[in-house]
C-alpha positions as CSV (number, residue, x, y, z in Angstrom):
1,M,0.2,-0.3,0.2
2,A,2.7,2.4,0.9
3,E,4.2,1.9,-2.9
4,V,1.2,2.1,-4.1
5,M,0.7,5.8,-2.6
6,A,4.4,6.8,-3.8
7,A,3.8,5.8,-6.8
8,R,4.4,9.4,-8.2
9,K,7.0,10.2,-5.4
10,P,10.3,11.1,-8.0
11,A,12.9,8.3,-7.9
12,P,16.4,9.7,-6.9
13,V,17.9,8.5,-9.8
14,G,18.1,8.3,-13.6
15,L,17.4,4.9,-14.1
16,G,14.4,5.7,-15.9
17,T,16.6,7.4,-18.6
18,P,17.4,6.0,-22.2
19,G,21.1,6.1,-20.9
20,A,20.4,3.8,-17.9
21,R,18.5,1.7,-20.2
22,W,21.5,1.6,-23.3
23,A,23.9,1.0,-20.1
24,V,22.3,-2.0,-18.0
25,L,21.1,-3.7,-21.7
26,I,25.0,-3.7,-23.0
27,V,25.8,-5.3,-19.8
28,W,23.1,-7.6,-20.1
29,F,24.1,-8.5,-23.8
30,V,27.9,-8.9,-22.9
31,V,26.9,-11.6,-20.0
32,C,24.7,-13.3,-22.6
33,T,26.9,-13.3,-25.4
34,T,30.0,-14.4,-22.7
35,D,27.7,-17.4,-21.7
36,A,26.6,-18.7,-24.6
37,I,29.9,-19.3,-26.3
38,G,31.4,-20.8,-23.4
39,E,31.9,-24.6,-22.7
40,P,29.5,-26.3,-22.3
41,A,26.8,-25.2,-24.8
42,P,24.0,-23.3,-23.0
43,G,20.8,-25.4,-23.2
44,V,16.9,-24.6,-22.9
45,L,17.0,-23.2,-19.2
46,Q,20.2,-20.8,-20.1
47,F,18.2,-19.4,-23.1
48,L,15.3,-19.2,-20.9
49,S,17.7,-17.2,-18.1
50,Y,18.8,-14.9,-21.2
51,A,14.9,-14.3,-21.6
52,L,14.1,-13.5,-18.5
53,T,17.2,-11.1,-17.7
54,G,16.1,-9.1,-20.9
55,V,12.7,-9.1,-19.9
56,G,13.9,-8.0,-16.3
57,T,16.3,-5.4,-17.6
58,I,13.5,-3.8,-19.8
59,A,11.2,-3.3,-16.8
60,L,13.6,-1.6,-14.5
61,T,15.1,0.7,-16.9
62,R,10.7,1.6,-17.7
63,P,11.2,5.2,-19.0
64,G,10.3,7.9,-16.6
65,A,11.4,9.9,-13.4
66,E,8.9,8.3,-10.5
67,I,9.4,4.7,-9.3
68,L,8.2,1.7,-10.4
69,S,4.8,1.0,-10.1
70,P,4.0,-2.5,-8.2
71,L,3.1,-4.2,-11.4
72,W,6.9,-3.2,-12.7
73,S,8.6,-3.8,-9.5
74,W,7.7,-7.2,-9.0
75,M,7.8,-8.0,-12.8
76,V,11.8,-7.5,-12.4
77,I,11.7,-9.1,-9.1
78,I,10.2,-12.4,-10.7
79,C,12.3,-12.2,-13.8
80,A,15.4,-11.7,-11.6
81,I,14.6,-15.2,-9.1
82,A,13.0,-17.0,-11.6
83,S,16.7,-16.7,-14.1
84,A,18.6,-17.4,-11.0
85,A,16.9,-20.7,-10.3
86,S,16.5,-21.7,-14.3
87,T,20.5,-20.6,-14.3
88,M,21.5,-23.1,-11.6
89,Y,19.4,-26.0,-12.8
90,G,21.3,-25.5,-16.2
91,S,24.7,-24.8,-14.7
92,A,27.5,-26.8,-14.2
93,S,29.0,-24.2,-12.0
94,F,27.6,-21.0,-9.3
95,I,30.8,-19.5,-8.7
96,D,31.7,-16.8,-11.2
97,N,28.7,-17.2,-13.1
98,G,27.7,-14.1,-15.3
99,M,23.9,-15.0,-15.5
100,L,23.5,-15.8,-12.3
101,N,25.3,-12.4,-11.2
102,F,23.0,-10.3,-13.4
103,S,20.2,-11.6,-11.7
104,S,21.4,-10.8,-8.5
105,Y,21.9,-7.0,-10.3
106,L,18.7,-6.4,-10.8
107,I,17.4,-7.0,-7.3
108,G,20.1,-4.5,-5.8
109,L,19.0,-1.8,-8.6
110,I,15.5,-2.2,-7.6
111,F,16.6,0.1,-4.4
112,P,18.1,3.3,-6.2
113,R,14.9,3.0,-8.3
114,G,13.2,3.6,-5.3
115,N,10.7,0.4,-4.8
116,I,12.4,-0.4,-1.4
117,A,9.4,-2.5,-0.1
118,A,9.7,-4.7,-3.1
119,G,13.5,-4.7,-3.0
120,A,13.3,-6.2,0.5
121,I,11.0,-8.4,0.1
122,G,12.8,-9.5,-3.2
123,G,16.2,-9.9,-2.1
124,G,15.0,-12.0,0.8
125,A,13.2,-14.5,-1.7
126,M,16.3,-14.4,-4.0
127,I,18.4,-15.0,-1.1
128,A,16.4,-18.0,0.1
129,V,15.8,-19.6,-3.2
130,M,19.6,-19.8,-4.5
131,T,20.2,-21.1,-0.8
132,A,17.9,-24.2,-1.0
133,L,18.6,-25.0,-4.6
134,G,22.0,-24.7,-3.7
135,I,21.6,-27.1,-1.1
136,L,19.2,-29.5,-2.6
137,M,21.2,-29.5,-5.6
138,G,24.4,-30.7,-3.4
139,A,26.4,-27.4,-3.1
140,T,28.8,-27.4,-0.3
141,P,28.3,-24.6,2.2
142,D,31.3,-22.7,1.3
143,V,29.9,-23.1,-2.3
144,V,26.4,-21.6,-1.1
145,V,28.1,-18.8,0.9
146,T,30.5,-17.9,-2.0
147,M,27.6,-17.6,-4.5
148,L,25.4,-16.1,-1.8
149,A,28.6,-13.0,-1.8
150,I,26.8,-11.8,-5.1
151,P,23.0,-10.7,-4.6
152,I,24.1,-9.8,-0.7
153,A,26.5,-7.2,-2.4
154,S,24.0,-6.0,-4.8
155,I,21.4,-5.7,-2.3
156,F,23.6,-3.7,0.5
157,A,25.2,-1.5,-2.8
158,G,21.5,-0.9,-4.0
159,V,20.8,0.4,-0.5
160,I,23.3,2.6,0.1
161,W,22.9,4.0,-3.5
162,Y,19.4,4.8,-2.8
163,I,20.6,6.2,1.1
164,A,23.3,8.2,-0.2
165,V,21.3,10.0,-3.0
166,S,18.1,10.4,-1.3
167,R,20.1,12.4,1.1
168,I,22.0,14.8,-0.6
169,V,18.6,15.2,-2.6
170,A,16.6,16.2,0.4
171,K,19.2,18.5,2.0
172,E,18.6,20.6,-1.1
173,R,15.0,20.1,-1.5
174,A,14.6,21.5,2.6
175,H,16.0,24.8,0.9
176,R,13.8,25.3,-1.8
177,S,10.3,26.3,-2.5
178,V,8.1,23.9,-4.6
179,A,8.7,24.8,-7.6
180,A,12.6,24.9,-7.1
181,Q,11.9,21.4,-5.5
182,R,10.6,20.0,-9.2
183,E,13.7,22.1,-11.1
184,L,16.3,20.2,-8.4
185,A,14.8,16.7,-9.4
186,V,15.3,17.7,-13.0
187,Q,18.6,18.6,-12.8
188,V,19.4,15.1,-10.6
189,S,18.3,13.3,-13.2
190,A,19.9,15.0,-15.7
191,E,23.2,14.8,-13.8
192,A,22.6,11.6,-13.6
193,A,21.7,10.9,-17.2
194,S,25.1,12.2,-18.4
195,Q,27.2,10.0,-15.8
196,I,25.6,7.2,-17.0
197,N,25.7,8.1,-21.2
198,A,29.6,9.4,-20.1
199,E,29.7,5.3,-18.7
200,V,27.8,4.2,-22.3
201,S,30.2,5.9,-24.2
202,Q,33.3,4.4,-22.4
203,M,31.0,0.6,-22.4
204,L,30.2,1.3,-26.1
205,D,34.3,1.5,-27.1
206,Q,34.9,-1.2,-25.2
207,V,32.2,-3.9,-26.8
208,R,32.1,-1.8,-30.1
209,P,35.3,-4.1,-31.6
210,I,33.6,-7.3,-30.0
211,V,30.2,-6.9,-31.6
212,A,32.1,-5.9,-35.6
213,A,34.3,-8.8,-35.0
214,I,31.8,-11.5,-34.6
215,S,29.1,-9.6,-36.8
216,S,32.0,-9.9,-39.6
217,G,31.8,-13.7,-38.8
218,A,35.3,-14.1,-37.3
219,E,36.1,-17.3,-35.4
220,L,35.4,-17.7,-32.4
221,D,38.9,-18.9,-31.5
222,E,40.3,-18.9,-27.8
223,A,42.0,-15.3,-28.0
224,L,38.2,-13.5,-29.0
225,H,36.7,-15.9,-26.2
226,R,39.0,-14.3,-23.7
227,K,39.0,-11.1,-24.9
228,I,35.0,-11.2,-24.5
229,A,35.2,-12.7,-21.2
230,I,37.8,-9.7,-20.4
231,T,35.6,-7.0,-21.4
232,E,32.5,-8.3,-19.8
233,A,34.6,-8.3,-16.4
234,E,35.9,-5.1,-17.0
235,I,32.3,-3.6,-17.3
236,R,31.3,-5.2,-14.3
237,D,34.1,-3.9,-12.6
238,R,32.8,-0.6,-13.6
239,L,29.5,-1.0,-11.7
240,R,30.4,-2.7,-8.4
241,S,34.3,-1.2,-7.7
242,P,33.7,1.9,-8.7
243,A,36.6,3.0,-6.5
244,L,38.8,0.9,-7.9
245,R,38.8,2.3,-11.5
246,H,42.3,3.3,-11.6
247,P,44.6,3.4,-14.3
248,V,47.6,1.6,-13.2
249,L,45.5,-1.1,-11.2
250,A,43.1,-1.5,-14.3
251,A,46.3,-2.7,-16.4
252,A,47.6,-5.1,-14.0
253,V,44.0,-6.7,-13.4
254,R,43.8,-6.8,-17.4
255,Q,47.2,-8.4,-17.9
256,L,46.0,-11.0,-15.0
257,R,42.8,-11.9,-17.0
258,Q,44.9,-11.8,-20.1
259,R,46.8,-15.1,-18.7
260,G,43.7,-16.5,-17.5
261,I,43.6,-16.1,-14.2
262,S,40.1,-15.2,-12.6
263,V,40.2,-11.6,-10.9
264,L,36.9,-10.5,-9.0
265,L,36.7,-6.7,-7.8
266,L,34.3,-5.5,-5.0
267,G,33.4,-2.1,-3.6
268,E,30.7,-0.3,-2.1
269,Q,28.6,2.4,-5.1
270,D,28.8,5.0,-2.6
271,D,32.9,5.0,-3.1
272,A,32.5,6.1,-7.0
273,S,34.1,9.6,-6.5
274,H,36.6,8.3,-3.8
275,V,38.9,6.5,-6.4
276,I,42.2,5.3,-4.8
277,S,45.2,6.7,-4.4
278,T,47.9,5.8,-7.1
279,S,50.4,5.1,-4.2
280,L,47.8,2.1,-3.4
281,A,46.9,1.0,-6.8
282,T,50.8,1.1,-7.6
283,Q,51.3,-1.1,-4.6
284,I,48.4,-3.4,-5.4
285,A,49.3,-4.1,-8.8
286,S,53.1,-4.6,-7.8
287,R,51.8,-7.2,-5.5
288,I,49.4,-8.9,-7.6
289,Q,52.2,-8.9,-10.3
290,T,54.8,-10.9,-8.3
291,S,52.5,-13.3,-6.7
292,D,51.8,-16.6,-7.8
293,F,47.8,-17.9,-7.1
294,D,45.2,-18.9,-9.6
295,S,42.4,-16.1,-8.0
296,L,42.4,-13.2,-6.8
297,T,39.9,-11.0,-4.9
298,I,40.5,-7.2,-5.0
299,R,37.7,-5.7,-2.5
300,T,37.5,-1.8,-0.8
301,I,37.0,-1.7,2.6
302,P,34.3,0.3,3.8
303,R,35.1,3.8,5.0
304,G,35.5,4.1,8.9
305,R,36.8,0.7,9.0
306,Y,40.2,-0.5,9.9
307,G,42.2,-1.0,6.3
308,A,41.5,0.4,2.8
309,V,41.9,-2.5,0.5
310,S,42.0,-6.2,0.7
311,L,44.0,-8.3,-1.1
312,H,42.4,-12.7,-1.1
313,F,45.2,-14.9,-3.1
314,R,43.9,-18.2,-3.8
315,N,45.2,-21.3,-5.0
316,H,45.1,-25.0,-5.3
317,S,46.7,-25.6,-1.4
318,S,45.7,-22.5,0.3
319,T,44.6,-18.8,0.5
320,T,46.3,-15.3,1.6
321,R,44.3,-12.2,2.8
322,I,46.4,-9.1,2.8
323,L,44.9,-5.9,4.5
324,L,46.2,-2.3,2.9
325,D,45.7,1.0,4.3
326,S,45.2,3.8,2.3
327,D,48.9,4.6,1.1
328,G,49.5,0.9,0.0
329,E,51.5,-0.1,3.4
330,V,50.4,-3.9,4.8
331,I,48.7,-3.8,8.0
332,E,47.7,-7.2,8.1
333,Q,48.6,-10.7,6.5
334,G,47.6,-14.2,7.2
């Protein structure tokens, strides 16, 4: 009922703009393409997952500055949960699964769209369904916990995004008249759209050569497949770890991925304006280029907590965690 009464309230971010729709659709296309050309070949359930996430993306980015109506918000949630279930039944692995992760992103983005109640219920349902299916399909507890990291992080990031932007808008509106409030809402949406359009332009520059190669009939050999996978990973990095988008670190991560090493970047959405320092990026790049490992997770620590960035190195026999401060100095290792 609360959502029905608030249906005319403007959402605080520009997810209802054309730029936002194209940005999310580009990510969806890259994820689907990467999954479709991978091994093993996708089955009926995977193609069903592609369709469900596509419908969910269209519903999430429905044009307009207002929050989604209950019909559209629940369409997003149902498509996301159904896609996750379809992907889990049709996939051999639940870890670093692009389609499973994208389904979680749709749930997380419900919050900044302004549909808090629907997002909370949908997020809880997503976690419950993924947990139940993981257990029923024989996944070990550590696999289930790792699989749930993305949906939990997506929900957390969506809530923080919504709260941060809502507070900024509320403070500005407190000092303006009704007419000025409307003008501010338009300005905030325009600024969000401008930022999203800039992101879209940069992502298009990354995706365009791949699309051109595929359209021209280029052979989908190992090199092209890896290039697609790296591009998809870099686009995901833009969305979920903005504070780690330092050129020194980005170049080092790309080199690791080109060598076939799995690299996962995690961060806080409200850190978009606080990119890590050059000294910290340089120290991280140096450590990850000289260490021996099979997979790596780099995560920014929320402001106000101990440390700045954590590195998790994994190989077939061990896991190592290193915590760095804002200058790149080691403050904890084990």
